[in-house]
N, C-alpha and C positions, 0 to 999 in steps of 0.2 A: 425508541423506534429509529432505526437508521434511515436517513434520507440522503446522505452524501457519503460516497466512498471515494477517497483520494488515494491514488497510488503514487508513491514518490519515486523520482528518477531524474535523470538529466535528459534534456531534449537533444536531438541530433543523432544521425546515423552511427557515428563513431561510438556512442554509448548504448546502442540498442539492446544488445544481449549481454551486457555487463552485470556483475553481481549487484552493483548499486541500483540497477534499474529493475530489480525484481518486482517492485511495486507497480511499475508500468506494465510488466509482463502479466501480472494478475489482472489488471484492468483489461488488457488485451484478451485474456482468456474469457473474461465475463462478456466482453463485446462480441467475441466469436460465438460463445455459448448462446447468448440471447439474440444473435444475428442482427445486431445493431449496425446499420449500414452507413450512417453519417454522424458527423460530430460538428460542433460549432467551436469557434475560438472566442471564448468569453472569459473575463476575469483572469487573464493571464494563464489560461488553461485550455487544453483540448477537452471539451465537455460533451459527454454522451448522455442520452436520456433513455431510461427504460421505464415504461408504464407497467405496473403490476396491479391489476385491478384498478382501484381508484387512487392508488399511490404512484407518485412520480419519484423515481430514484435517479439521482445524478451520479455519474461516474466521471472523475476528473483526473487528468494528467497535467499537473502544473508545468508550465514551460519556462520557469524562472531559474532553472538549475536548482539542484538539491538544497544548497545552503540558503536559498531565498524562498523556499516553498511557502513560508508563512505569508508572503505577500499575496500569492494566489489564493491561499486558503481564506484569509481574512476577507478578501473581495468576494469569494463564493458565498461565505456565510452571510455577509451583509446583503449582497444582491438578492439572495434567495430566502432570506429570513430564517436561516437554519441555526439552531442552537448548537454549540460545540458538542454537547452530549448526544446529538443526533448524527454525529460524524464518525466514520471509521477510516483510519489512516493505515494503509498497507505499506510496510517498509522493510528493508533488509536489516538483518540483525547479526552482527559479528559474534555475539556471545552464545548463539545457538548454532549447532551443526546443520549443514544442509540435510533436510529431511525432517526438521522440527519446526513447528509453528507455535506461537504463543499469542493467544488473544487475551487482552487485558484492558482495564479501564484506568486511565490516569497514571500517575507516577512520573518519575523523572525521565529525562531524555536518554539517560545512560550514555551520554556522549554523542548521540546521533544528531548531526548538525541540521538535518531536515526537520526533525522533531523539535529541536531547540528553536529554530526559526518560527515554527508554527506556534509554539508556546509563547514566544516573545510577542508575536503579532496579535494573537487572540487573547492573550493575558490570562490563560488558564491551562492547566494540565488535564482538565476534565473532558476528555474525549477518548474514544476507543482506539486501540492500536492492534493491528495484526502484525506481529513481528515474525518475519520469515527468515529462518536461519540460512546463513551463507557460510558459516564457519570462519575461522581466523587463519591468517597466514602463519606459517611456522616462524618466519622472521617478523618480529613485532615492529621493525622499522619500515616494513613494506606494506603497511595497511592501505595507504592511498593507491599504490599500484594494484594491490589485490582487489579492492572494491571496484576499481575501474577496469578490471580485466574480465574477459569472458569466462564462462564456466568451462571446465576441462571437458574434453570429449567423453571421458569415462563417467562424468557426472550427469550427462544429458538424460539417461533413463530415470534417474532419481529426480532430477529437476522437473521432468514432465509430470511425475507423480505428485511432487510438491505443488506445482501450479494447479493441478486438478483438485488437490485437497484444499488449497487456499481459496480457489473459486467456490468450492462447495461450502467452505466456512463462511465466506462473505454472503452467499445466498441464504444460508441458514440464519445468519445474523440479521438479515433483512426480513426474512419471512417469519421468524420466531422472535427472538431477542438475543443479543450477544450473550447474556448470562445463561440462557437455556442451551447454548451450543458450545460453551467453553470446554466441556469435557471432550467433545468431539474434536474441536480445533486443537486442543493442547495434547491430545493423545499421540504417541509415536505412530509413524506410518508402519503398516504391517505388510 
């Protein structure tokens, strides 16, 4: 049962709409959808709370910068007594094109420094991830510039649909279980 959803990104206005911040964008979509008005600053994160019946769901945007996300996550898990298997981390994925999502449990970081930081700090790969495709740059030497750049204007309509699908995937993961909604989350956008 998912109790904590962590969207990865970098704090600061200059990173707001960049590819690397798609995890933050998904949290923002959930906050807007659920009409959550306030957040607190706890455990090195902006923390939002949604009560669903008798369940409390935490939505977090670590404020540690991507490569140190694990510092915030370990604090959140310890402070709220949440097991890593009850956490879903939403992050950008270079190996998937924009328009594709992949929900999975565990596995390697695939070179994602935010996921590497989390695994290092919590000492397990045993948590859910929603990988949100951002595609790869044509020039492999420009990955850093690419992930820290905003989406192109022509990508905006697809980005909007991706954020809607990611929001729905997170909600279904919370209301049902991640396993029950993997087919929905992993299916191509139509």
